[in-house]
Backbone bond lengths (Angstrom), bond angles and torsions (degrees), N, CA, C in turn:
res aa  C-N    CA-C-N  psi(-1)  N-CA   C-N-CA  omega(-1)  CA-C   N-CA-C  phi
1 M - - - 1.448 - - 1.523 109.01 -
2 N 1.292 116.24 126.84 1.456 121.30 176.48 1.522 108.72 -105.12
3 L 1.309 116.02 93.90 1.458 122.08 -179.72 1.517 109.00 -118.61
4 T 1.317 116.05 152.31 1.454 121.18 175.75 1.521 108.45 -87.19
5 N 1.319 117.14 124.22 1.465 121.15 179.35 1.526 110.43 -62.57
6 N 1.327 116.09 144.78 1.468 125.00 177.18 1.521 113.33 63.91
7 E 1.320 117.44 27.94 1.462 122.16 174.45 1.522 109.69 -109.41
8 I 1.322 115.90 161.13 1.468 121.87 -177.55 1.525 109.03 -96.74
9 Y 1.335 115.17 128.40 1.465 121.96 -177.90 1.522 110.51 -127.40
10 S 1.327 114.98 154.47 1.456 122.76 169.45 1.518 106.56 -100.11
11 I 1.331 115.71 129.68 1.460 121.47 -175.87 1.525 108.67 -125.60
12 K 1.321 117.08 127.83 1.463 122.54 173.45 1.520 106.58 -102.09
13 L 1.328 116.15 121.61 1.459 121.87 -179.03 1.525 110.72 -87.87
14 T 1.318 117.07 161.45 1.458 120.57 178.50 1.532 111.47 -62.99
15 S 1.329 117.62 -20.55 1.466 122.27 177.18 1.530 111.93 -74.17
16 G 1.347 116.89 -13.43 1.461 121.48 -177.47 1.516 112.69 100.21
17 E 1.330 116.98 -13.37 1.463 121.05 179.52 1.525 109.94 -71.64
18 E 1.334 116.09 142.58 1.462 120.91 176.13 1.521 109.17 -112.04
19 L 1.326 116.04 132.33 1.461 123.23 179.15 1.513 110.27 -115.47
20 V 1.321 115.43 149.13 1.455 122.11 165.53 1.514 104.11 -117.66
21 T 1.323 117.04 125.34 1.454 120.05 -172.61 1.521 111.82 -155.33
22 K 1.317 115.28 159.30 1.463 120.94 172.99 1.523 107.31 -86.94
23 V 1.325 116.70 124.89 1.456 121.70 176.24 1.524 107.71 -91.82
24 L 1.328 115.55 117.41 1.457 120.55 -179.70 1.523 111.51 -80.02
25 R 1.345 115.38 -43.94 1.465 119.93 -179.69 1.527 109.24 -173.14
26 V 1.329 115.51 169.65 1.464 122.72 173.31 1.525 106.88 -115.17
27 E 1.327 116.00 131.47 1.459 121.38 -178.98 1.529 109.85 -108.37
28 D 1.310 116.74 123.73 1.471 123.69 175.51 1.534 113.14 54.35
29 N 1.327 117.90 26.49 1.465 123.62 179.71 1.530 112.28 57.68
30 E 1.340 117.31 17.48 1.457 121.14 -177.89 1.519 113.67 -123.87
31 V 1.323 117.14 -28.05 1.456 121.25 -174.74 1.528 109.20 -124.73
32 V 1.333 115.93 128.79 1.456 121.34 175.51 1.527 107.19 -99.54
33 V 1.327 116.43 119.13 1.463 121.77 -179.65 1.521 107.22 -91.99
34 I 1.342 116.43 123.20 1.465 122.11 -174.52 1.523 110.77 -124.08
35 Q 1.339 114.82 169.24 1.462 121.54 176.43 1.521 108.24 -143.67
36 S 1.308 116.72 143.00 1.468 124.42 176.71 1.531 113.24 53.65
37 P 1.342 117.90 55.48 1.463 118.82 178.59 1.523 111.84 -71.95
38 L 1.324 116.10 136.45 1.457 122.28 174.17 1.525 108.15 -122.61
39 S 1.315 116.44 138.27 1.459 121.71 178.01 1.519 110.10 -89.88
40 V 1.319 115.74 146.41 1.458 121.70 174.85 1.520 106.32 -87.57
41 A 1.348 116.33 125.06 1.463 121.05 -176.82 1.530 110.18 -137.75
42 P 1.346 116.87 143.45 1.462 119.30 177.22 1.522 111.01 -71.68
43 G 1.318 115.83 145.37 1.460 122.20 178.14 1.511 110.19 -141.37
44 P 1.330 118.45 -177.38 1.468 121.73 -177.71 1.532 113.74 -62.24
45 Q 1.336 117.20 -31.05 1.458 120.82 -179.22 1.527 112.24 -102.96
46 G 1.319 118.18 16.35 1.460 121.74 -177.31 1.515 109.93 114.27
47 F 1.307 116.17 -157.74 1.457 120.19 -178.36 1.516 111.18 -77.90
48 G 1.337 114.93 146.44 1.451 121.35 178.17 1.514 110.11 -138.77
49 L 1.326 116.37 174.16 1.454 122.74 178.86 1.516 109.52 -108.36
50 V 1.334 116.50 127.39 1.462 121.76 -179.91 1.525 109.11 -128.17
51 T 1.310 116.05 157.53 1.461 121.79 179.83 1.522 110.56 -56.99
52 S 1.322 115.98 135.79 1.468 120.90 178.09 1.518 112.09 -90.45
53 L 1.329 116.58 -38.83 1.462 122.16 -177.86 1.527 108.61 -119.57
54 Y 1.314 116.77 93.10 1.461 121.45 -175.17 1.525 113.82 -64.72
55 T 1.319 117.98 -31.22 1.456 120.00 -173.67 1.532 113.74 -100.89
56 A 1.327 117.70 1.70 1.467 121.13 -179.99 1.529 110.15 -100.45
57 D 1.320 115.32 153.93 1.461 120.68 172.69 1.526 107.02 -67.64
58 P 1.348 118.61 120.20 1.468 120.21 -175.63 1.525 114.07 -62.39
59 K 1.324 118.10 -21.05 1.467 121.28 179.95 1.529 112.49 -90.55
60 S 1.346 117.18 -5.31 1.458 119.37 178.92 1.526 109.91 -78.94
61 E 1.323 114.89 161.66 1.459 120.02 177.62 1.525 109.54 -79.28
62 A 1.324 115.46 140.96 1.464 121.86 173.75 1.525 106.49 -125.79
63 R 1.305 116.59 161.72 1.454 120.56 -176.95 1.516 111.08 -129.42
64 I 1.333 115.34 141.83 1.457 122.26 174.62 1.525 106.97 -124.73
65 N 1.335 116.72 128.20 1.446 119.95 174.86 1.529 107.72 -70.20
66 S 1.310 117.82 134.67 1.466 121.33 -175.73 1.526 112.30 -62.09
67 T 1.343 118.52 -21.90 1.459 119.85 177.40 1.529 112.02 -70.61
68 G 1.329 117.50 -14.70 1.460 121.71 177.79 1.515 113.57 -89.77
69 I 1.333 117.26 1.60 1.460 122.38 -178.11 1.521 109.98 -106.44
70 T 1.350 116.46 129.57 1.462 119.38 177.08 1.528 111.50 -100.75
71 I 1.333 117.57 -38.34 1.464 122.21 -178.67 1.521 107.90 -141.08
72 M 1.332 115.66 142.69 1.462 120.16 177.30 1.518 108.11 -147.60
73 A 1.347 116.42 133.38 1.465 120.58 -179.27 1.523 109.34 -153.75
74 P 1.339 117.30 157.05 1.462 119.35 174.11 1.531 109.88 -58.65
75 T 1.321 116.40 142.66 1.465 121.78 -177.12 1.523 110.99 -76.35
76 E 1.322 116.55 139.91 1.462 124.03 178.80 1.535 109.67 -59.96
77 A 1.324 117.65 147.25 1.473 123.86 -169.55 1.527 114.13 -56.66
78 T 1.332 119.35 -43.98 1.471 119.20 -177.52 1.530 111.14 -70.25
79 I 1.318 117.25 -37.19 1.473 120.85 177.09 1.524 109.29 -69.40
80 R 1.322 116.41 -38.22 1.473 121.45 177.30 1.534 110.18 -58.41
81 A 1.334 116.43 -44.33 1.472 120.83 178.99 1.527 110.71 -63.21
82 K 1.336 117.69 -40.23 1.473 121.24 177.66 1.527 111.10 -66.20
83 Y 1.322 116.48 -37.19 1.466 120.55 177.27 1.528 110.17 -63.90
84 I 1.318 117.03 -46.37 1.470 120.84 179.13 1.523 110.13 -60.59
85 E 1.331 117.04 -42.49 1.464 120.60 178.77 1.536 110.86 -63.31
86 A 1.334 117.08 -42.55 1.464 121.18 -178.00 1.524 112.46 -68.66
87 T 1.335 117.61 -33.58 1.465 120.16 -175.22 1.525 113.95 -94.88
88 T 1.331 117.84 -19.75 1.467 119.68 -177.30 1.523 113.45 -122.81
89 G 1.332 116.62 -19.54 1.461 120.14 -174.92 1.517 112.85 85.13
90 I 1.325 117.01 -3.47 1.467 121.45 179.85 1.520 109.19 -85.80
91 K 1.316 116.05 122.27 1.463 120.57 178.08 1.517 108.52 -96.54
92 L 1.328 115.58 117.59 1.462 120.34 179.58 1.522 109.64 -76.82
93 P 1.337 117.87 143.09 1.464 119.74 178.79 1.519 110.53 -65.53
94 A 1.325 115.07 146.79 1.461 120.50 178.34 1.524 108.90 -67.39
95 E 1.310 114.19 149.43 1.456 119.25 178.98 1.528 109.20 -66.57
96 K 1.320 116.01 128.93 1.465 120.10 -179.93 1.515 108.72 -84.31
97 K 1.313 115.25 136.33 1.451 120.71 -179.71 1.523 109.15 -113.45
98 I 1.291 115.25 144.03 1.457 120.91 177.84 1.516 108.88 -92.41
99 I 1.318 115.33 129.10 1.464 120.20 178.66 1.519 107.80 -98.36
100 L 1.299 115.28 123.08 1.463 120.56 177.00 1.523 108.05 -107.22
101 G 1.301 115.21 139.64 1.455 113.05 -179.59 1.455 114.81 -162.89
C-alpha cells in the first residue's frame, strides 16, 4: 500500500462500514495504523460522521488489518474539512469563489 502518512482517507471495510480517518502509517504492508476514526452514518439531513470507537481514546492509535479493507481513497475536500472540524474543533474557512459576470 502506498499511502501518505498523516493524511485523511476514506476507507470501506469488508463489513460495508465506511470510515473517514487519519492514516498514520502502514506497517509491514499488512496493518494500517489510524487515528480518530469516524464512521459515515445516515442522518436526518443526509450523511454525517459519528464516532467509530466509543470506548477508545480518540487520539490513540488503532489498527486495521489490510485484509479487512475493500476500497481506500483520499477523502473529498468538503468531507475532509468536516472531519477536521469534528476531530479538532477547527473550522476551516469555506472556499471562496470568484463571480464573473
